[in-house]
Structures are given as C-alpha cells and as structure tokens.
N, C-alpha and C positions, 0 to 999 in steps of 0.2 A: 684568527682561526681560518683554516682554509675552507673553500667552498667545494662541496662534493661534485659540483658540476664540472670541475676540472680534473677529477680523479680518474686515473687510468685503471686498467684491469689488474691492478696489483693485488697482493695478498697480505694478510695480517697474521703475524705470529703472536697469538694471544698470550701464550705462556711466557714468552721472553720479554715482551714489551709492555710498558704502561700505555695508557691511552694516547699520550702525545707521541711517544715513540712509534706506536702502532700507526697513527695517522701519517707520520713521516715515512713509514715503511710502505704504506699504500701509495704515496706519491712517487716514491723511488722505484717501487716494484721489486724490492730486494727480498721481501719476506716470502716464504713458500709454504707455510703450514696450513693456514685456514683462509680460504677465499672469503672476502666480505659478502660476495653474492651467494656463496654457499650458506652463510649464516642466515641471510634473508630467506633463502629457499627452505632452510631447516625450520625457521619460524613459521613460514607459510604452511609447510607440510604438517607441523604440529597442530596449527589451527584447523586445517582441513581434516586431519585425522580425528581430532576431537569431535568435529561435526559428524563425520561418518560413524563414529562410535555411538554418539547420541541417537542418531537415526536408526542404526541397527539394533539398538537396545529397546526400541518401542515394542511394548507388549500389550495384548488385549486386556482391558480392564472394564469394569462397569462404567467408570466415569467417561471413558472414551467410546463406549457403546460397542466394544469388540471391534474396534477399527483403529487404524493409525492416524485418525483425524482428531483434532483437538477441540474444535469449536464449530459453531454454526457458520462462521466465516470461511474456514477452509473446506468444510463439508460441502458448502454451496459450490465451490469451484470443482471439487472432486466429482460431484454428481454430474456436472456438465462434461467433464473429461470422460467419465464412463459412458454417459449417454451418447456422446459423439463417437467415441472409440468403438463402442459395441453396436450401436444402432444408427449412427450417422444423423442423430437428431439433437436438438437443444432442449426438448421437453424432458423434464425429470419427474413426471407424475409417478411412474411405477416405482422409482427409487425412493422418493420421500415417503411413500406409503408402505415400504417393505418392512415387515416385522420379523424379528428373530428372537429366539430364546437364548439368553446368556446369563449365567450365574443365577438361574431360577427366575429371571425376570424378563419381561418383554422389552426389547430395545428396538429402536429404529436407527440403524447405523448411518443412514444417508439423509435423514430428515434435517431440516435447517429452518431457522426463522428468516434467513437471508434469501427469501424467494419471493417471486411475484406471480400473479395469475392474470392471464389475459387470453383473448381469443387467438388461436394459432391459424396457420394457413388452411387447416381443415375446417375452420369455423367453430371449433370446439374450444372450451376454456382449458388451458393447460398451465402447469406450474413450470417456472423457469428460474434459474439463478438470477439474483439481482446484481451480480457482479459484471463488470465489463467483460466483453466476450473474447477479445483478442488473445489474452494470455491463456485461458483454458483451451481455446481452439488450437493454439500452437502446441500446448502440452498434450492434447488429445492425439496429435500426430505422433509425438514421441511414444505415447501409450500404444498406439496401433503398431508401431515398429517393434516395441518390446514384446507385444503379443505374438508376433511372427517369430521373433528370435528365441524367446524363452518358452512359448506355449502357455504362459501364465495369463490370468486376467484379474480384474479388480473385484470379481465376485468370489471365485474359488481360491485365489491366491492374493487376497487383499493386502496382507502385510508385506510379503516380499516384493510385489509389484509396486506398491506405494513407496517403499524404501528405495527401490531402484530408481524410480522417477525423481524422488527428492534428491538423491545423490547427484544425478546428472543435471537436474534443473536448478538446484540450490547450491550444492557444495562446490561443484566445479566452477560455475560463474563467480562464486564468492572468492575462490582462490585466485581467479583471474583479477578480480577487484583488488585483492591484497597485493598482487604482483604490480598492478598499476600504482597503488599507494607506495610500494617499496621503491619503485623507480623515481617517483616524485620526491619522496622523503630523502632518498640518496642525493638528489640534486639540491634540495633546500637546506638540509641539516648540516651542522658543523661538527657534530660529535657522533661517534658510534653509539653512545648511550642514547642519544635522542632518536636515532634511526631505529634501534631495537625496541625502545619503549613504544614508539608510535606504531610500529608494525604489530607488536603484541596487543596493544590496546585496540587497534583496528580489527584484529582477528578474534579477540576474546573479551574485550571490554565494552562493546557496544551492543545495542539491541538488534543489530543486524545479525549477529551470531546467535542471539537468543531465538530469533524468528527463523533461522535457517533450517530448522527441523520441521517446519510447518509450511504448507503451501500458502503463500501470501503475495500481495502485490507490492509490498514495501521494499523487499529485498531487490527484486529486479529494477525497481525505479531508482533506488540508490546506486546500484551498479551502473545503470545507464547514465546517471548524473556524473559519476566518477569518470566514465569514458569520455563524456563531453569535456569535462575539465582537463583531462589528459590531452585530448586533441587540441584544445584551445591553447594550452601551454606549449605544446609542440610547435604549433603554427606561430604563436606570438614570440616566444623566447628563443626557440631553436631555429626560427626562420625556415621551417619546413613548408613547402608550398605544394605538396602532392595532392591530387584530387581525392585520394583515398581518405585523407584525414577529414575532409569536408563531408564525404559520404557517410563515414562512421559517425561523425558528430550529428548529422541530420537524422540518421536512423535512431541513434541513442536518445537524442533530445525529444523526438516525437514519441518514442517508446516510453520514456519517462512520463509523458503526459497521459498516454494510454493507461498507465498503471496508477498515476496520481494526478487527478484533475488539477489541483492547485499548482502542479509543476508546469502548467501552461504559462505562468509568469516566468518561470525559468527558461522555457522554450523561447519566449519572446526576447529575453535578454541575450540568450545564446545566439539566436538568429541575427540580432543586431550586431553582436560582436564579430561573428564570422563574415557578415556582410561588409563591415568596415575594414576587416583585415584583407579581404580580397573579393570584391563584388563578382568577378568573373567565375571564380571557383564556387562561390556561394550559389550562383544561379545554375551552374553545371552539376554541382555535387550535393550541397546541403539541401537545397530546396526540393529537388526530385526525390532524394532519399526520404526526407520528412514526409513528402506527399505519398510515397509508397506505404509508409506505416499508417498514415491517416486513412488512406483508402482501405487498408486491411482492417483498421479499427472500426470504421463506419460500415464497411461491407459486411463484416461478421455480425455486427449489431443488427443490421437490416435482415440478414439471413435468419437470425435468431428470433427477432421481435417484430419485424416488419415496420421498424421505426428507426429514424436516424438518431434519435435521442437515446441515451442509455436507459436501462430499466429503472435505475434509481431516480431518474428525472420525472417519472410518471407517478407523482405522489399527490396530486391534487385533481379536483374535478376539471374536466376539459372546457372547451369553448362553449359559450352560451348560444343556443340555437333558437331560443324563443322564450316566451313568457306565458303563464297560465294565470287566470284570476285566483285571487286568494280564497274564493268560495269553494274551490275544489279540495282544500286541505282536509276537510271532514271525510271525504271519500278516500284520500290517501291514508288517513288514520284508521279507517275501517277496512283498509286493504281491498277496496272496490274500485272498479273502473267502469262506470256507466257508459253506455253507448255515446252520449254527447261528449264525454271526456275523452273517450278513445278517438273520436273524430278530430277533436282539437289536437290531440297528441299526433295523430297521423298527419295533420296539416303542418306540423313542425318537423316531420321526418322521423317521428318515433313510431315504429311499426311494432305494435304489441300483438298482432294477429289474434288467434283464438286460444293461445296458450301463453299465459303470462304470469308473473308474480311480482308483487310489490311489498317492500318491507322497509323498516326504519334503517337508515344508513348507520354503519358502525364507525365511520371516521369521526375523530374528535372535531367538534365545531364550537364556535362561541356560544355562550349560554342563551343568547336571544335567537339563535339560528335553529331552524328545523330542517331536516334533510331526510329524503326518502330515495330508495333505489327501485327502478323498474327494470325488469328483465324479460325479454322475449325467450321463452323456454325452447322454442324451435330453433332459433338461430344463435342463442347464447349472447345476443347483444344486450348491453345495459346502458342506462341513462341515469343521471342524478337529478333530483328535483330539490331545489334549495329555496327556502324562504328565510331571508336575512332577519326580518323582524315581523312581529305580529301585525297584520293588516297590510303587509307588503305583498305584491304579486309573487308568484313562484317562478323562478328561473329554471329553465330546462338546459342541462349541460350534457355535452358528449361525455362518454366515459373515458377517464384517463387516470383513475387512481388504481394502479395495479397492485398496491399493497392492501387493498380492501377485499378480503375474501374470508369465507367462514374459517374461524379459528386463527386468524392472523394475529401475530404477536404485536404488530405495529398499530392495529386499530383497537386493541384491548385497552381497558382503563389504565391510565398512566400509573396509578397506585399499585397495579399488579405487576409492573415491570421491576426489574432489578433496580436497586437504589441508584446506581450510576446512570442507568438509562432514563431516569426521571429528569435529569438535567440539573445544572447548577444555576440557580436564580440570579446570584450576584455575579456580575461581569468582573468586578474587581477581584473577588475571591477566585473566580475561574482563571483569570490571568495569573494570579499568584501560584495556584496549584499547577498550572501549565509550565511555569518557569522554575519555581523553587519549592513547591509543595509535594503532595503525594504522587503526582504524575509529572513532577518537574524535570525539565530537560537538564538543568544543572544539578539538581539534588540527586537524581538517579544516576547521573554520569558526571561526577565531580571533575573529571579530566577536562570537561568543556569549559571550566573556569580558566584553565590555561589557554584555551582557544580564544577566549575574550582578550587576554593579554597579547597573545600572538597576533591576532587580527589587528590590534591597535599598533603593534610594532610595524607590521607590513603596511598599514595604512599611511603611516607617517615617514617610514624610512625606505620603502620600496618604490621604484618608479617604473616597474614593469608589469607583468601580468598579475602578480600577486596583489598589488594594490587594487587593481580593477576587480580582482576576484573578491576581495573584501568588500568593496563598494557594492558590487552586484548582489552578493549574498546577504549583505546587511539590509538592502532594500527588500529583497525577497522575504527575509525573516520577518521584518516588521509588517509587510503586507499580509503574509500568511497568518501570523499571530493575530493581527487585527481582524482578519476574515473570520477566524474561528471564534474569537471573543464576541464578534458581532452577530453570530448565528442566533436563531431563536432558542429559547430555553431548552426545548426538547432535544436540540442538537448539541448542546454544550455538555457532552458526556465523556470527554477525554478519549473517545474512540471505543467506548464500551469496556467490557471486561478484557483488559489487555495489560501487559506488564510494563508498558511505557506509552508515551504520547506518540502513537504510531503514525499519526498524520504528518509528523515532522521528521520521520526517519530518513527521508530522502536528502536532508541537509547533512547527514552524518559524514559523507566524504569531505565536505568542506570543514566541518569541525575537526576532523582528524588532521588535515593538512595545516589548519590554522594554529594548531598547538605547537608546531615545530619551532618557531623562533623563540617562544617563551620557554620551552624546555631547554633549548640551547643556552639561554641566559642562566637558567637555574642550574644547569649542569656544570657551571664554573665553580660551584662550591659544594661541600659535602651536605650542608643543610638543604641546599636547593635540590640535590639529587634525592635526599630523603623525602622531601615534600612531593616530588614527582612520583616517586615509588609508592608513597602512601595513597596519592590520588589515583594512580593507575590500579593499585590493588583494590581500592574501594570500588572503582568502576567495574573491574572484572567480577568482584563479588556480587555487585548489584545485577549485572547482566546474567550471572550464573545462577542467581537465586531462582529464576524461573526457567532454567535451562531445559527442564524436562517437559514443560508445558508453557509456552509463551502466552497463552490465552488465559492468564489469571491476573488478578490485580497486583500492582507493584508491592514490593515488600513494605514500603513506607505506608501505603494505604492499608495493608493487612495488619500491620503492627499497631498503628496509631489511629486509624479512622474507621475500620470495618466494624 
C-alpha cells in the first residue's frame, strides 16, 4: 500500500472508483470530483458544528443553578474570570456568596467547593479559586474584549457571554487540534478508511469532545500536547529546521504543564528530544518560549495568592516555629489564653494581641493527634497548634492550610462526602477501574485497544519518530498511572464526579495517532473493518452519553456501581 506522505494534492472520485482505484487516482491526480482534503475539512466541520450546537443548547436548570456552568470545577474558573474581568481582582468572595431565586428555590450560581481561603494583600481573609491562575487569567482578557464588543457581561448576560467564550476558547482550538491530527493521519495511514475513522473518533469519540462544552484544563492541555507532537514530527521526519517550530513546541509543552501538573514529565521528555535534534534552536527557541509561559504561570499565581506555589499545594500545616509545654493543652481545650501562655506565644512570633480566638481545628488528623487553631482577630493571622500524642509537647505551625475554613467541603467528615470522594482503599482495585473498570481508559473508549496494537507495530517496525513517540509515551503512561495509584486513599477518587479518568486526557492525542497502523491492518478485510467500525461506534456512544454534562459519573459507573 502507498504511504500518504508521498501523496500529492490530487482528488478522489468516490462515486466511480473503489478504494484501490481511488488511491491510484490520488497519486496520479486525474480524479476531479471530491478532494481528499475537502473530506477531512468536512469531517472537522461536522465535529466542530456538533460542539457549537451543544454549547448553544445550554439552558438554565435547577441542576446547573441557572447558569451555563456544570460543576464546582468549572464554576471555580468562571468565578475568577468574572472577578478579573469585572473588578480586576482574584478574590471571589462576593460571587460565591451571591444568592438568587430560581424555580422557587435559593441557588448560588457562582459558589464552588473548589475554593481556598487565605489572607489577601489587604490583610483580610478572602476566597479564591483553587485552580491554577494562568488559564482563567488569559480567558478573563477574552471576556474583557467581548464586554467591549458586545456590551454583555457574565452577570446580566450569563448564558450568551459564556457560550461565546466557550466557542472561541474550546471549539476553535479543538478544530485546530483536529486539523493537526488530520495532517498527521494523512501522512501515517495507508487507506482512506483509516484516515476518516481516526478523524471522526478524534472529533466525536473521545472525552475531549465531551468536555469541550465546559470550561476545563484538560482540553487545552491535550491540544498543547498535540501541537508538541506535530512540531516534533515536523522537525524529525520532515527535517524542518525553522526556529518557529521550536518556539511553538516550547510554548505548548510549558502550557501543557500549566494546565496538567503531571505533564511536567512530558515537558522533560519533549525538552530532551528537541535538545537532541538541534541544541542551538533549542536554546534560541524552545527554552525562552517555555520560560515565558513559566513566568506567566508563576507570575499570575503570585499576583493572586502572594505565593509561588499553586493554591492546591497549600493543604497542610506550615513550618514549625516553636514548641509549647504539654501542660497548656487544658487552656486550649477551655479556649483560654492566660497571660503567661500569651507571652510564650509572643516569644515564638505568635501575636494574639487583645482580640483573639481559639478553636479545635477542622482538618482531619490521626486519631492520636490533637489540633487547635489560634487567630488574631485584628490581623486575621492564624497559627496551628498540634500535639501528635498525649504527653508530647505542642508544636506551633505557621498557617498554610488554605482549604480549612468554616463550611469547607474538604475538612468535613469524610463520610459526608460523595462516595467517589471518599477514595478507593484498594490500590489493585483502583488500578483495575482506571484501566478496565468503571472509569477505565480502555473500557470507556474501546478504540484505544487498537492503539495498543498500533503502538506495538510502530515500536518494532518503525525506525523514525513514531518509534520514539511510542517509547516516550509508554514511559509517561506508566509513570502517571503509578503516580495516581500511589496517592493517599483520599486522593484515589478517579478525578471526582466526572465522565472519564480526566487526569489522563492529555494522552488522547497519542492514543488517536497510535491507532493508525492497527486500523490499516484491519482495513484489509471486511471483518477487520467491521471490528473497527464497532469499536469506533462504541467509543462515540460512550463519549456522547455525557455529552450534555461531562461532570457526571461514567455510564459504566452509573449502570453497574452507583
């Protein structure tokens, strides 16, 4: 069979030629009815139009709190976008407390459990989104632009403004992603059947399309990964040496990390690959571009939180600044601070002044541990007092648990959380459900079974970029799966209430491409084509099951485990 990499801009007469004749027509350029690239463009437009239709069909309901937001996850980001676009601040206090009447009930359209509380630049405690700051900061600029152009805002025109932003921030980049996939599939595949199936599955049969109607970090991360793959193949296989490819690869790989922290492993491998291919262009293009994104990532985080670490990294008590005798625990229990105790605290840098409060901490601690919180009511400063065992001295910690605040979902008793947020105790069972169970990568998208076969073919038969692509992503896959399986029980929650294992969505561009050689082989027989069609149909059905709200449990979980 021919390799599409050598195909010229010929056309295919679909009506008059069978597949073999059509391929010959492409190589000779004699056919004139239907351009192959027009077919690709049509498939991409169908996928993009489907997403636009789904976004435009969003309606106010009680479940979405009279808003186009689906979950605590995307509401958290939308709140930051609105706060920045309307008031130029990262604090979301007034938004999360906003009450509205809808369908006879009180709703809070902006409230979210994905928030943290800490002292702001004014010294007062404020609520902030717990999500990384770069993406919502960029989208707030788009929001500000649309406010000027349309006169709409996210308060009075919540639905049309959100839909407009989603189309430009999700749909258009997703169509660009499909275009990159189409170019690569055109080069790699040997049959038109393979090319069309892969493009359709990429557009309609993965959870990237499911999540494209909701603001999330997984879609931009996956698109960024696909851009890096494309640039790498251009440089490696096509021997393109332009500085621009290195700049784009640096920007995209760093942006993937900004959206998906585990993609730091991908960044490291990508950096190594581009360094080996051309050290000079790596230093001139890739590295400065990545540094620009990193500066924006950490800079916006500092602007929002006054910390280089992201908000979600502030989940434990801070550094120990001193110790107190065990004898003072009776005073802590009685919520009293006698003068001698106050003097001891002041010697450790704990200024409780004349207005203070002490209470039992809300953070979950081991059964033998006791914990209290002291707060200076004048400055809003807090400190944690921790006694690890009875009879042990009390350690005084700087405050660094931003998830501990009145009414926090994350410090409430674990039994009061949703079942999935209580965590899976068995690591073996967790691994099974991540791969083949109710949140399984391969059970929810069975097309990826073909990706396993295709990756094996490339690994043993290709000697170019595709072999290294398989080796690199295989390493990344094992590392990331092991990372999530090794997390504490409370973090083994499959990504919360979500229609797929969203933490691994940034691998999808590789899954899509890796399926190509296996589909080529199966396409040589009728039964092989039927197998591919059935797997593709099942994948599309699985992704479409949650098409109107991606923030629900997968269909397997709902049918058999809920």
